[in-house]
C-alpha positions as MATLAB code, in Angstrom:
seq = 'XXXXXXXXXXXXXXXXXXXXXXXXXXXXXXXXXXXXXXXXXXXXXXXXXXXXXXXXXXXXXXXXXXXXXXXXXXXXXXXXXXXXXXXXXXXXXXXXXXXXXXXXXXXXXXXXXXXXXXXXXXXXXXXXXXXXXXXXXXXXXXXXXXXXXXXXXXXXXXXXXXXXXXXXXXXXXXXXXXXXXXXXXXXXXXXXXXXXXXXXXXXXXXXXXXXXXXXXXXXXXXXXXXXXXXXXXXXXXXXXXXXXXXXXXXXXXXXXXXXXXXXXXXXXXXXXXXXXXXXXXXXXXXXXXXXXXXXXXXXXXXXXXXXXXXXXXXXXXXXXX';
ca = [
      22.154    0.208   -7.425;
      19.855   -2.850   -7.188;
      19.002   -4.404  -10.591;
      17.011   -7.581  -10.996;
      17.464  -10.351  -13.558;
      15.131   -8.517  -16.018;
      17.158   -5.270  -15.884;
      14.666   -3.450  -13.682;
      16.076   -1.023  -11.167;
      14.638   -1.828   -7.758;
      14.598    1.372   -5.683;
      11.290    1.184   -3.796;
      10.856   -0.561   -0.468;
       7.511   -1.048    1.247;
       7.947   -1.708    5.001;
       5.190   -3.234    7.050;
       5.681   -2.164   10.695;
       2.798   -4.283   12.006;
       0.231   -6.758   10.767;
      -2.304   -5.491   13.368;
      -5.240   -3.473   12.114;
      -8.160   -1.706   13.817;
     -10.441   -2.418   10.821;
     -11.680   -5.831    9.695;
     -12.296   -4.918    6.019;
     -14.204   -7.525    4.150;
     -11.850   -7.632    1.211;
      -8.749   -8.101    3.375;
      -9.331   -9.629    6.820;
     -10.709  -13.001    7.866;
     -14.161  -13.162    9.365;
     -13.225  -15.791   11.934;
     -11.092  -14.827   14.965;
      -7.377  -15.307   14.624;
      -4.168  -14.543   16.539;
      -1.733  -11.757   15.750;
       1.984  -12.378   15.623;
       3.418  -11.806   19.095;
       5.061   -8.421   19.449;
       8.286  -10.022   20.520;
       8.531  -11.623   17.014;
       8.580   -8.244   15.352;
      11.740   -6.340   14.543;
      12.220   -3.281   16.734;
      12.258    0.117   15.024;
      15.992    0.235   15.680;
      16.442   -3.135   13.908;
      14.212   -2.064   11.034;
      16.231    1.150   10.766;
      19.469   -0.841   10.450;
      17.968   -2.534    7.399;
      16.623    0.796    6.057;
      20.235    2.080    6.072;
      21.327   -0.979    4.103;
      18.595   -0.583    1.551;
      19.222    3.180    1.154;
      22.967    2.587    0.769;
      22.223    0.005   -1.906;
      20.087    2.447   -3.925;
      16.521    2.501   -2.410;
      15.079    5.986   -2.989;
      11.487    5.512   -1.913;
      10.242    3.924    1.365;
       6.578    3.451    2.134;
       5.460    2.611    5.655;
       2.538    0.144    5.691;
       0.827   -2.380    7.936;
      -1.732   -3.672    8.912;
      -2.363   -0.192   10.187;
       0.978    1.466   10.848;
      -0.401    4.107   13.227;
      -1.177    1.347   15.763;
       2.563    1.000   16.383;
       3.649    3.433   19.042;
       6.524    5.694   18.159;
       6.073    5.505   14.385;
       7.012    9.153   13.949;
      10.348    8.490   15.659;
      11.038    5.697   13.164;
      10.223    7.978   10.320;
      12.550   10.642   11.680;
      15.390    8.101   11.930;
      15.097    7.440    8.172;
      14.690   11.139    7.296;
      17.699   12.129    9.339;
      19.780    9.423    7.672;
      18.822   10.447    4.161;
      16.456   13.480    3.798;
      16.264   12.879    0.070;
      14.418    9.559    0.433;
      10.771    9.777   -0.627;
       8.989    8.872    2.579;
       5.372    7.850    2.263;
       2.783    5.888    4.315;
      -0.445    3.896    3.650;
      -2.986    4.265    6.386;
      -6.743    3.760    6.981;
      -6.649    7.280    8.524;
      -8.714    6.378   11.572;
      -6.000    7.708   13.896;
      -4.506   10.170   11.484;
      -6.050   13.395   12.794;
      -4.029   13.240   15.973;
      -0.845   12.096   14.303;
      -0.624   14.071   11.071;
       1.422   16.973   12.304;
       3.945   14.756   14.102;
       4.349   12.640   10.978;
       4.844   15.702    8.756;
       7.394   17.116   11.257;
       9.241   13.770   11.305;
       9.777   13.938    7.514;
       6.783   12.054    6.022;
       5.867   13.514    2.651;
       2.817   11.633    1.424;
       0.041    9.297    2.476;
      -2.332    6.964    0.710;
      -5.751    6.451    2.310;
      -8.555    3.968    1.532;
     -11.759    5.860    0.816;
     -14.130    3.040   -0.200;
     -17.334    4.924    0.534;
     -18.742    8.221    1.767;
     -21.767    6.626    3.464;
     -21.298    5.903    7.178;
     -23.369    2.691    7.240;
     -21.517    1.307    4.232;
     -18.149    2.114    5.781;
     -19.366    0.271    8.901;
     -20.332   -2.757    6.834;
     -16.903   -2.835    5.079;
     -14.709   -2.083    8.096;
     -16.667   -3.823   10.789;
     -17.198   -0.663   12.905;
     -18.214    2.997   12.596;
     -15.115    4.564   11.030;
     -16.023    7.072    8.314;
     -16.092   10.271   10.472;
     -12.601    9.575   11.813;
     -11.261    8.667    8.375;
     -12.497   11.832    6.731;
     -11.297   13.970    9.599;
      -7.887   12.436    9.271;
      -7.806   13.219    5.556;
      -8.703   16.839    6.167;
      -6.007   17.155    8.863;
      -3.343   15.619    6.613;
      -4.209   18.132    3.892;
      -4.179   20.964    6.435;
      -0.654   20.160    7.665;
       0.666   19.855    4.085;
       0.895   16.140    3.497;
       0.184   15.081   -0.103;
      -2.784   12.681   -0.116;
      -3.799    9.959   -2.568;
      -6.938    7.835   -2.189;
      -7.638    4.223   -3.018;
     -11.104    2.709   -3.597;
     -11.944   -0.949   -4.068;
     -15.343   -0.951   -5.892;
     -17.479   -3.991   -4.951;
     -20.827   -4.817   -6.637;
     -23.793   -4.477   -4.313;
     -21.624   -2.702   -1.692;
     -20.053    0.560   -2.899;
     -19.892    0.323   -6.661;
     -22.688    2.944   -6.896;
     -20.384    5.435   -5.185;
     -17.574    5.563   -7.722;
     -18.561    8.953   -9.133;
     -19.160   10.448   -5.689;
     -15.750    9.279   -4.417;
     -14.063   10.707   -7.480;
     -15.882   14.091   -6.922;
     -14.888   14.159   -3.295;
     -11.248   13.613   -4.236;
     -11.365   16.047   -7.184;
     -12.727   18.802   -4.933;
      -9.684   18.333   -2.633;
      -7.057   17.835   -5.339;
      -6.570   14.217   -4.089;
      -5.627   11.718   -6.777;
      -7.850    8.647   -6.650;
      -7.005    5.190   -7.820;
      -9.720    2.537   -8.290;
      -8.304   -0.950   -7.462;
      -9.832   -4.061   -8.943;
     -10.663   -6.435   -6.069;
      -7.943   -8.985   -5.517;
      -9.112  -12.448   -4.490;
      -7.316  -13.714   -1.342;
      -7.958  -16.504    1.173;
      -8.650  -13.970    3.954;
     -11.450  -12.033    2.269;
     -15.216  -12.513    2.510;
     -16.134  -15.210    0.057;
     -19.062  -13.492   -1.714;
     -17.304  -10.329   -2.797;
     -17.719   -9.382   -6.407;
     -15.354   -6.700   -7.664;
     -15.488   -4.569  -10.819;
     -13.030   -4.935  -13.622;
     -11.523   -2.025  -15.468;
     -13.910   -2.034  -18.476;
     -16.888   -1.844  -16.115;
     -15.292    0.961  -14.104;
     -14.543    2.994  -17.220;
     -18.009    2.468  -18.649;
     -19.502    3.748  -15.403;
     -17.212    6.777  -15.329;
     -18.115    7.588  -18.962;
     -21.677    8.087  -17.930;
     -20.670   11.425  -16.501;
     -17.091   12.220  -17.680;
     -15.074   12.435  -20.852;
     -11.449   11.534  -20.396;
      -8.215   10.622  -22.209;
      -6.165    7.492  -21.778;
      -2.670    8.409  -20.499;
      -1.439    4.857  -20.085;
       1.133    4.037  -17.397;
       3.301    6.625  -15.727;
       6.848    5.534  -14.898;
       6.923    2.675  -12.458;
       3.466    3.284  -11.006;
       1.071    0.254  -11.207;
      -1.790    2.639  -12.055;
      -3.264    3.013  -15.593;
      -3.975    6.743  -15.676;
      -6.769    8.809  -17.269;
      -7.320   12.599  -17.410;
     -10.664   14.327  -17.320;
     -11.309   17.299  -19.586;
     -10.664   19.705  -16.677;
      -7.251   18.199  -16.103;
      -8.079   16.009  -13.036;
      -6.291   12.664  -13.220;
      -7.430    9.316  -11.812;
      -5.955    5.827  -12.026;
      -7.058    2.224  -12.187;
      -4.965   -0.615  -10.843;
      -5.603   -3.882  -12.718;
      -3.871   -6.722  -10.830;
      -5.038   -9.349  -13.281;
      -2.999   -7.754  -16.011;
       0.803   -7.753  -15.865;
       1.539   -4.602  -17.882;
       2.848   -2.735  -14.828;
       5.133   -5.674  -13.920;
       7.446   -4.684  -16.766;
       8.586   -1.630  -14.827;
       8.058   -2.905  -11.299;
      10.650   -1.381   -8.943;
       9.447   -2.593   -5.503;
      10.107   -5.187   -2.863;
       8.376   -5.597    0.489;
       9.542   -6.157    4.060;
       7.263   -7.633    6.754;
       7.392   -6.619   10.341;
       8.952   -9.931   11.185;
      11.794   -9.350    8.735;
      10.621  -11.340    5.674;
      11.735   -9.755    2.439;
       9.224  -10.372   -0.385;
       9.983   -9.841   -4.061;
       6.353   -9.589   -5.197;
       2.993   -9.070   -3.478;
       1.591  -11.987   -5.412;
       4.212  -14.484   -4.455;
       4.557  -16.495   -1.225;
       8.273  -16.782   -1.513;
      10.412  -14.714    0.906;
      13.826  -14.547    2.547;
      14.379  -13.321    6.072;
      16.819  -10.565    7.101;
      15.824  -10.927   10.785;
      18.686  -13.243   11.859;
      21.345  -11.084   10.192;
      19.971   -7.786   11.537;
      19.572   -9.108   15.090;
      23.170  -10.335   14.887;
      24.450   -7.051   13.648;
      25.515   -8.797   10.441;
      24.954   -5.885    8.028;
      26.842   -7.586    5.209;
      24.624  -10.620    5.551;
      21.475   -8.575    5.400;
      22.830   -6.831    2.268;
      23.398  -10.197    0.656;
      19.815  -11.311    1.406;
      18.576   -8.073   -0.136;
      20.620   -8.578   -3.322;
      19.444  -12.220   -3.561;
      15.739  -11.231   -3.270;
      16.225   -8.622   -5.918;
      18.066  -11.108   -8.124;
      15.241  -13.632   -7.904;
      12.448  -11.123   -8.253;
       9.887  -12.652  -10.701;
       9.283  -11.297  -14.133;
       5.562  -10.811  -13.531;
       2.824  -11.717  -11.127;
       0.895  -15.023  -11.425;
      -2.413  -13.635  -10.249;
      -5.731  -14.863  -11.607;
      -6.442  -16.524  -14.905;
      -6.916  -20.216  -15.447;
      -3.463  -21.031  -14.190;
      -3.339  -18.193  -11.682;
      -2.713  -18.558   -8.049;
      -4.263  -16.963   -4.878;
      -1.681  -15.998   -2.338;
      -2.002  -17.513    1.142;
      -0.099  -14.599    2.633;
      -2.463  -11.955    3.962;
      -2.463   -8.408    2.599;
      -2.438   -7.061    6.170;
       1.008   -8.709    6.582;
       2.498   -7.002    3.555;
       0.730   -3.707    3.147;
      -1.075   -4.933    0.028;
];
């Protein structure tokens, strides 16, 4: 079992298999051209799997595949099957933009994937194009429908932005409610790679907007989830993720691995330790020691926002943020 210095059990590993993405979302990606990390710098699926085994043996019970966009990496279903065959009880999930999901959903389900998270920031094609940099909505929604059809559990994320998609909060919630998809509204997180003029909505504004149509109860936090949950009168549940608060840090159970092998204790910290050298050398014991040290030094809480807060220079597309 992995336990950090604040007595939190760390049993959730988020694994980025690529930093590449086929979207250029305004709240995540830089506007100016940039270079991707060369493929030869990335750990192979076999090397990543060697570390997955270490993590599982040390007590990790949930693994989420992220990117960039994970479906851009060929053979992803085979990687998922490696993990599933090693330990079928591991909760295998994936975060995707769903653009390529329709053609991959069945393979992923057959490989052992249980759940997906999809960004649904809008239901208007032109707005989706403005956010993502290309016409994407038709493919995204088709991917969501296919995932539901094959039996994958689906959650949706929305980042409401003033003057962009904030007027669609109710519509997105209704879309998700009709399909029994849990939606989480995420406060926009400032980062050096986002478009400079984005204005997000804070939790009080979101709740006030939702109260124009709904009555709901406050359920608070649920286990180790970062979401603050609320339940409508008909029983439908939605969440809000408030990165500028640190309430959810008290129960944080996750660490992150980049495709290059950097193990990160917190999304909001630039610090990391690499397992790449140990894994490439077949030094499983060394990789386990790095894992334990990253867990030991996991910070008590994020240092995001506020007068003394920091803005991470590490891009979200590198860490599956």
